[in-house]
C-alpha positions in Angstrom: -18.7 10.0 28.7 -17.3 8.0 25.8 -15.8 4.6 26.5 -12.7 5.7 24.7 -10.6 7.0 27.6 -7.2 6.0 26.5 -6.4 6.8 22.8 -3.2 5.7 21.0 -1.9 7.5 17.9 -0.1 5.7 15.1 1.1 7.3 11.9 2.9 6.7 8.7 6.6 6.8 9.3 8.9 9.6 8.0 6.0 12.0 7.1 6.2 15.6 8.1 2.4 16.1 7.4 1.6 13.2 9.7 3.8 14.6 12.5 1.9 17.9 12.6 -1.5 16.2 12.5 -0.5 13.8 15.3 0.6 16.7 17.5 -2.6 18.6 16.8 -4.8 15.6 17.5 -2.8 14.7 20.7 -3.3 18.1 22.2 -7.0 18.1 21.3 -7.5 14.7 23.0 -5.7 15.9 26.1 -8.1 18.9 26.3 -11.0 16.4 26.1 -9.6 14.6 29.2 -8.2 11.6 27.4 -5.0 9.8 28.1 -2.8 9.9 24.9 -0.2 7.3 23.9 2.0 7.5 20.7 3.4 4.4 19.1 7.2 4.3 19.5 8.3 4.0 15.9 5.8 6.7 14.8 7.3 9.1 17.4 10.9 8.2 16.5 10.5 8.6 12.7 8.3 11.7 12.8 9.9 13.6 15.7 6.7 13.6 17.8 7.5 14.6 21.4 5.6 15.5 24.5 3.4 12.3 24.8 4.0 9.0 26.5 5.3 6.3 24.1 4.2 2.7 23.8 4.9 -0.3 21.6 2.1 -2.3 20.0 1.9 -4.7 23.0 1.4 -1.9 25.4 -1.1 -0.2 23.1 -3.1 -3.4 22.8 -3.2 -3.7 26.6 -3.9 -0.1 27.5 -5.7 1.7 24.7 -9.5 1.7 24.0 -9.1 3.4 20.7 -6.3 3.7 18.1 -6.3 6.6 15.6 -4.2 5.8 12.5 -2.9 8.7 10.5 -1.9 7.7 7.0 -3.2 5.6 4.2 -4.8 2.2 4.0 -1.3 0.6 4.3 -0.8 2.2 7.7 -4.3 0.9 8.7 -3.4 -2.6 7.5 -0.2 -2.7 9.5 -1.9 -1.5 12.7 -4.7 -4.1 12.2 -2.2 -6.9 11.9 -0.3 -5.8 14.9 -3.4 -5.4 17.1 -5.3 -8.4 16.0 -6.8 -10.3 19.0 -6.7 -7.2 21.2 -9.9 -5.5 22.4 -9.2 -2.2 20.8 -11.0 -0.3 18.0 -9.3 1.5 15.1 -10.3 4.6 13.3 -8.4 6.0 10.3 -7.6 9.6 9.2 -6.7 9.6 5.6 -3.2 11.1 4.7 -2.8 8.8 1.7 -4.5 8.4 -1.6 -7.5 6.1 -1.8 -8.6 5.9 1.8 -11.1 2.9 1.7 -10.4 2.2 5.4 -9.0 5.6 6.5 -12.3 7.2 5.8 -12.0 10.5 7.8 -10.6 13.4 5.7 -7.7 15.1 7.4 -9.4 18.4 7.1 -12.3 17.0 9.2 -10.2 15.2 11.7 -11.1 17.1 14.9 -14.8 17.4 14.0 -14.9 13.6 13.4 -13.0 12.9 16.7 -15.5 15.1 18.5 -18.4 12.9 17.1 -16.6 9.7 18.2 -15.8 10.9 21.7 -19.4 12.0 22.1 -20.6 8.5 21.3 -22.0 9.3 17.8 -20.2 6.5 15.9 -20.7 3.0 14.6 -18.4 0.0 15.2 -17.8 -2.5 12.5 -16.1 -5.8 12.9 -13.9 -7.1 10.0 -12.9 -10.6 9.2 -9.2 -11.5 9.0 -7.3 -14.3 7.2 -5.0 -16.8 8.9 -2.5 -18.4 6.6 0.4 -20.7 6.8 3.0 -22.2 4.4 3.7 -25.9 4.7 6.9 -27.4 3.3 7.9 -31.0 3.7 5.4 -31.5 6.4 6.5 -28.5 8.5 5.0 -25.1 8.9 7.5 -22.5 7.7 5.4 -19.4 8.0 2.2 -18.4 9.8 0.7 -15.0 9.7 -2.5 -12.9 9.5 -4.0 -10.6 6.9 -6.9 -8.2 6.8 -7.1 -7.5 3.0 -5.7 -10.5 1.1 -3.3 -13.3 0.7 -1.7 -13.4 -2.8 0.3 -16.2 -4.5 2.0 -14.7 -7.5 4.7 -15.3 -10.1 7.4 -13.0 -8.6 9.8 -11.3 -10.9 9.9 -13.9 -13.6 7.7 -13.2 -16.6 6.2 -16.7 -16.9 3.0 -18.2 -15.6 3.0 -20.3 -12.5 0.9 -23.4 -12.1 -0.9 -24.4 -8.9 -3.8 -26.6 -7.7 -6.6 -25.1 -5.6 -8.6 -27.3 -3.2 -11.5 -26.0 -0.9 -12.3 -28.1 2.1 -10.3 -30.9 0.6 -12.1 -30.9 -2.7 -10.5 -30.1 -6.0 -11.6 -26.8 -7.5 -9.1 -26.1 -10.4 -5.6 -26.6 -11.7 -4.7 -23.1 -12.6 -2.0 -21.6 -14.9 -1.9 -17.8 -14.2 0.1 -15.0 -12.9 -1.3 -15.8 -9.4 -4.3 -16.0 -7.2 -5.8 -13.5 -4.7 -7.7 -14.7 -1.7 -9.5 -11.6 -0.5 -11.7 -10.8 2.5 -14.7 -8.5 2.1 -12.4 -5.7 3.3 -9.8 -6.6 0.6 -12.4 -6.8 -2.1 -11.7 -3.1 -2.9 -8.0 -3.6 -3.0 -5.9 -5.8 -5.4 -8.8 -8.1 -6.1 -10.8 -5.2 -7.5 -8.2 -4.5 -10.1 -8.3 -8.2 -11.2 -12.1 -8.1 -11.9 -13.0 -9.5 -8.5 -16.4 -8.7 -6.9 -17.0 -5.8 -4.5 -18.2 -7.4 -1.3 -20.2 -5.8 1.6 -17.9 -5.8 4.6 -20.3 -8.0 6.6 -20.6 -10.8 4.0 -19.4 -14.1 5.5 -17.3 -15.1 2.5 -14.0 -14.9 0.7 -13.3 -14.1 -3.0 -10.9 -16.2 -5.0 -9.6 -14.1 -7.9 -7.2 -15.5 -10.5 -4.6 -13.0 -11.8 -4.5 -13.2 -15.6 -5.5 -16.8 -15.9 -4.6 -18.6 -19.1 -7.9 -20.4 -19.3 -11.0 -18.3 -19.8 -13.1 -20.6 -17.6 -11.0 -19.8 -14.5 -13.1 -17.0 -13.2 -13.4 -15.3 -9.7 -15.6 -17.2 -7.3 -16.9 -16.5 -3.8 -16.9 -19.1 -1.1 -18.0 -19.3 2.6 -15.5 -17.9 5.1 -15.8 -21.2 7.0 -14.0 -22.9 4.2 -10.3 -23.9 4.2 -8.4 -23.0 1.0 -5.3 -24.9 0.0 -3.1 -23.7 -2.8 -0.4 -26.2 -3.9 2.4 -24.9 -6.1 3.1 -27.2 -9.0 5.4 -25.1 -11.2 7.0 -21.7 -10.5 10.7 -20.9 -10.2 10.2 -17.5 -8.6 6.7 -17.8 -7.0 6.1 -15.5 -4.0 3.6 -15.1 -1.2 2.3 -11.7 -0.1 -0.1 -10.6 2.6 -1.8 -7.2 2.5 0.7 -6.1 -0.2 3.7 -6.9 1.9 6.3 -9.5 0.8 6.4 -12.5 3.1 8.3 -15.4 1.6 9.5 -17.1 -1.6 7.6 -20.3 -2.5 9.1 -23.5 -3.8 7.5 -26.2 -5.9 5.5 -28.5 -3.7 4.7 -25.8 -1.1 1.2 -25.7 0.2 -0.4 -22.4 1.3 -3.4 -23.0 3.7 -5.7 -20.1 4.2 -8.7 -20.0 6.6 -10.7 -17.4 8.6 -8.8 -16.2 11.5 -10.2 -16.5 15.0 -9.3 -12.8 15.4 -11.2 -9.9 14.0 -10.5 -6.2 14.0 -13.0 -3.4 14.9 -13.3 -0.2 12.9 -14.9 2.9 14.2 -16.8 5.2 11.9 -18.2 8.6 12.9 -21.8 8.9 11.7 -21.1 12.2 9.9 -18.4 10.9 7.6 -18.5 11.0 3.9 -19.6 7.4 3.9 -22.9 8.1 5.5 -23.4 11.3 3.5 -22.8 9.3 0.3 -25.2 6.7 1.4 -27.9 9.2 2.3 -27.5 10.9 -1.1 -27.4 7.7 -3.1 -30.4 6.2 -1.3 -32.6 9.0 -2.6 -35.1 7.4 -4.9 -33.9 3.9 -4.1 -37.6 3.1 -3.2 -36.7 1.1 -0.1 -34.4 -1.4 -1.7 -31.7 -2.1 0.8 -29.6 -3.9 -1.8 -29.7 -1.0 -4.2 -29.1 1.4 -1.3 -25.9 -0.4 -0.3 -24.7 -0.8 -3.9 -25.2 2.8 -4.6 -23.3 3.8 -1.4 -20.4 1.3 -1.9 -20.0 2.1 -5.6 -20.2 5.8 -4.8 -17.3 5.5 -2.4 -15.3 3.4 -4.9 -16.0 6.0 -7.7 -14.7 8.9 -5.7 -11.7 6.9 -4.5 -10.5 5.7 -7.9 -11.6 8.5 -10.1 -14.5 7.0 -12.1 -16.7 9.6 -13.6 -20.0 7.7 -14.1 -22.9 7.6 -11.7 -24.5 4.5 -10.3 -27.7 3.6 -12.1 -27.0 5.8 -15.1 -26.2 4.6 -18.6 -22.6 5.5 -19.1 -23.0 5.5 -22.9 -25.2 8.6 -22.8 
């Protein structure tokens, strides 16, 4: 029998489609002999009834598996709330892109059957730990799975900040901002700012300037054992975001310190998802090259998610 005996359900708030899917999945899991919990706010905002309710603390203590119904934003929120708990997450895509919520809603029950039967893979993802230091005091400390972003806020002017890595000067940057992305976050905001796509298991972070004024300020990759410090020099409306969520306003002189979190999050992937099918198809003819195989798979997923029409390895000019 699968190790996943207690399954918690979390969904996007205020979504009629999610409510129906949660009820369907909950009944299916019950028939499979699993204990089912539904996150309290999910139930309250979607009108889900008939299942025991639990907050995130209780889910972290009791659940073996958490199924997130929604988009990547719902997955990110669940990951932050459950960081440090011995619980695995799987996502059912009810959103748009679905980089992390990789199970199609139409295949939900089939995929859950695979997972409950033990035919799945578990992948551990790195998280960021960040804090804001002002006048010698820590004013904010939080976690992120995708990225931490310092940006210019609502004012249409560049901000200026200094970046140090492990205490060493890297650059004095005038730009719209800076993205510090994990491998998971490399296909999020960082991707749209010309950042690199990183394999999820790469032990590194990407530093991606947003519209830098100097052409030499390009994206770089560093070890995830490094400590990144961003010191704001000029910026009247600078702001700090984590995983796309507004966290705080920054003042000149503030320092944002970012490092690898001691916590990770575990993602569960059924082996029969589109990811593995994409990889199997893309690896055909790769002639044993693991790097090409992975790139083909990763770019294939990205193409289908964001609507690119070209194929990996094919000259797009033809």
